[in-house]
C-alpha positions in Angstrom: 104.2 94.1 121.6 106.9 93.9 119.0 107.5 90.8 116.5 111.1 89.9 116.1 111.3 88.0 113.2 114.7 86.0 111.9 115.2 86.6 108.1 119.0 86.2 107.9 118.8 82.8 107.0 120.2 81.3 103.4 117.6 78.4 102.7 120.7 75.9 101.6 118.2 73.6 101.5 115.5 75.3 99.3 118.5 75.9 96.8 115.8 75.6 93.6 113.7 78.2 95.2 116.4 80.5 97.5 119.4 80.9 95.5 119.0 84.5 94.4 116.6 85.5 97.3 116.4 85.3 101.0 114.4 82.1 102.4 112.0 84.4 103.8 111.0 86.1 100.0 109.9 81.9 99.0 106.4 82.1 97.9 103.1 80.5 98.8 100.4 81.2 96.7 102.4 83.9 94.8 103.1 85.9 98.2 106.7 86.1 100.8 106.2 83.4 103.1 107.2 86.3 105.3 103.9 88.0 104.2 102.1 85.2 105.3 103.9 85.4 108.8 103.2 89.0 109.1 99.5 88.9 108.2 99.6 85.5 111.0 100.3 88.1 113.4 98.5 91.0 112.3 95.4 89.4 112.6 96.0 88.7 116.2 96.5 92.5 117.0 100.3 92.4 116.5 101.5 94.8 113.9 105.1 96.2 115.1 108.0 93.9 113.4 111.6 94.2 113.6 113.2 92.1 111.0 116.7 90.7 111.7 118.3 90.9 108.3 121.4 88.6 107.0 121.9 87.2 103.8 120.6 89.1 100.6 119.2 91.4 103.6 119.0 93.9 100.8 116.4 92.1 98.7 114.0 92.1 101.8 114.1 95.9 102.0 113.7 96.0 98.3 110.7 93.4 98.3 108.7 95.4 101.0 109.0 99.1 99.7 108.9 98.3 95.4 107.4 95.2 95.0 103.8 95.5 94.3 103.2 91.9 95.8 103.1 92.9 99.2 101.2 96.1 97.9 97.6 95.1 96.4 95.0 96.8 97.3 94.4 99.8 99.3 97.8 100.7 100.9 100.8 103.0 101.1 104.2 103.4 102.4 105.5 105.8 104.7 109.2 105.9 105.5 110.7 107.6 108.0 114.6 108.0 107.7 114.9 110.4 110.8 113.9 107.1 113.0 116.5 104.7 111.4 115.8 102.0 108.9 112.3 102.3 109.7 109.1 102.0 107.2 105.8 102.2 108.3 103.5 99.6 105.4 99.7 101.6 105.9 97.4 98.7 104.4 93.7 99.2 105.1 93.6 95.8 107.5 97.1 96.1 108.2 99.2 99.1 109.6 102.6 97.3 109.9 105.6 98.9 112.0 108.5 97.6 110.6 112.3 98.1 111.8 114.9 97.1 109.0 117.6 95.8 111.3 121.3 94.7 109.5 121.8 91.6 112.1 125.1 90.4 110.3 125.9 87.7 107.3 126.7 84.8 109.6 124.8 85.4 113.0 123.8 83.0 114.7 120.0 83.1 115.7 120.5 84.0 119.4 123.4 86.9 118.0 120.5 88.2 115.4 118.4 88.7 119.0 121.0 90.5 120.9 121.7 92.7 118.0 118.1 94.1 117.8 118.3 95.2 122.0 117.9 98.7 121.4 115.0 98.2 119.3 113.4 97.2 122.2 112.5 98.8 125.3 110.9 98.2 128.9 108.7 95.5 127.5 107.9 92.0 126.5 108.2 90.9 122.6 107.9 87.9 120.1 110.7 85.7 118.4 109.7 83.9 115.2 111.7 82.0 112.2 111.0 83.0 109.0 110.2 79.9 108.1 107.5 78.6 110.1 103.4 78.9 109.8 100.5 77.7 112.1 97.0 78.4 112.9 98.9 79.3 116.7 96.1 81.5 118.6 99.2 84.4 119.1 97.3 86.6 121.9 96.6 83.2 123.8 100.4 82.7 123.9 101.1 85.9 124.8 98.6 85.9 127.7 99.9 82.5 128.8 103.3 84.3 128.9 101.8 86.9 131.0 100.4 84.6 133.2 103.5 82.8 133.9 105.7 85.5 133.9 109.0 83.1 133.1 111.7 85.2 131.2 111.0 83.2 128.3 108.2 81.2 126.7 108.3 78.3 123.5 105.5 77.1 121.8 105.5 73.2 122.0 104.1 71.5 119.0 103.8 67.6 118.3 104.5 67.3 114.4 103.9 64.3 112.8 106.8 61.7 111.6 108.0 61.8 108.2 107.8 58.6 107.7 105.7 55.8 108.4 106.5 53.6 111.7 106.4 49.6 112.1 106.1 47.3 115.0 108.6 44.4 114.2 108.5 41.6 116.5 111.7 39.0 117.0 110.8 36.9 114.5 110.5 39.5 111.6 106.9 39.7 111.2 105.5 43.3 111.5 102.5 43.2 114.0 101.4 46.8 113.4 101.9 50.2 110.9 101.1 54.0 111.2 101.6 56.4 108.3 103.4 59.2 109.3 101.7 59.0 112.9 102.4 62.4 115.6 105.7 62.1 117.5 105.4 61.2 121.3 107.2 63.9 121.9 107.1 67.7 121.8 109.1 70.1 119.9 110.5 73.9 119.7 107.9 75.3 117.8 109.4 78.2 116.8 107.2 81.0 118.4 108.7 82.3 121.3 107.5 85.3 124.3 110.5 86.8 125.8 110.6 89.5 128.8 113.3 91.5 128.4 115.6 89.9 131.0 116.8 87.4 127.7 119.1 89.8 126.6 121.0 88.7 129.5 121.8 85.3 128.4 122.9 85.7 125.2 125.8 87.7 123.3 127.1 88.0 119.6 127.6 84.8 118.9 124.8 83.0 120.9 122.9 80.0 119.0 119.6 80.5 120.8 118.2 76.9 121.0 121.7 75.9 122.0 122.9 77.2 125.7 120.8 80.3 125.9 117.2 77.8 125.7 119.4 75.2 128.1 120.5 78.1 131.0 117.2 79.5 130.9 115.4 75.8 131.3 117.9 74.9 134.2 117.5 78.5 135.8 113.5 77.8 135.8 113.2 80.3 133.6 111.0 78.7 130.6 107.6 77.8 129.8 106.1 76.0 127.1 102.6 76.8 125.5 101.2 73.9 124.0 100.1 73.8 120.7 98.3 70.9 118.9 96.7 72.6 116.1 98.5 73.2 112.9 102.3 73.6 112.1 105.0 73.4 109.7 108.0 74.8 108.9 108.9 75.1 105.2 112.6 74.0 105.6 112.8 72.0 101.7 111.6 72.6 98.3 109.3 69.7 99.0 107.4 71.8 102.1 107.2 74.7 99.6 105.5 72.6 97.4 103.1 71.2 100.1 102.3 74.5 101.5 101.8 76.1 97.8 99.7 72.8 97.1 97.3 74.1 100.2 96.9 77.4 99.5 95.4 76.4 96.0 93.2 74.0 97.4 92.1 76.6 100.0 93.2 74.2 103.1 95.6 76.7 104.0 95.2 76.1 107.9 97.2 79.2 108.4 95.3 81.7 106.8 93.9 83.0 110.3 93.0 86.3 109.1 90.3 85.3 106.5 88.4 83.9 109.6 
């Protein structure tokens, strides 16, 4: 099953790190977050990637092909230009087959997926963002999708609030206080599995999280796979600092490839 990774974001809230590089190349523990995402998928047996490039997309190509940070260990690159913008990264544990797809500088998420339609044949495929990390069992996610046979499956996560929550009585007395409790609702965790039929719900201007997912839900074609484990989104500089600290202290729960 191929894995589509949305790599076109500008990382506007990560200016301290992402002014001159795309967001997916911002590092955690000395490696781009994109490397961490791909390692997670590869650990579950998914080695074929389609990278939807946009903002500073050429730097993603250069990083993968030239930067030794990707190629530490016994590995080599096999370029296959006859088959298009494609490269095979042969690392001893992780044989990655990578397609670089230029999906435009300003294209929205759904439009980027629509533009890689030619790389996906008659098969289901996975999609994720280039800024999310999790200890999600991706194999179980794929199996869940296969059993339910909806067009789309989204991973639902129940994150902690970024703020402390208070219960305040009418007289102003605080009767309870919880520091950053779990939210009471599920949100989109950013790990999807789609049947190829999803392309019928997309056009070049689509924002995946708006009309396409809303329409899929109305049509009864959207399932949710609940994940109650670790999940984090590197949206801000503060998030990047937190993830780097977890890596340095050996508490990086998304590092599933070392288990």
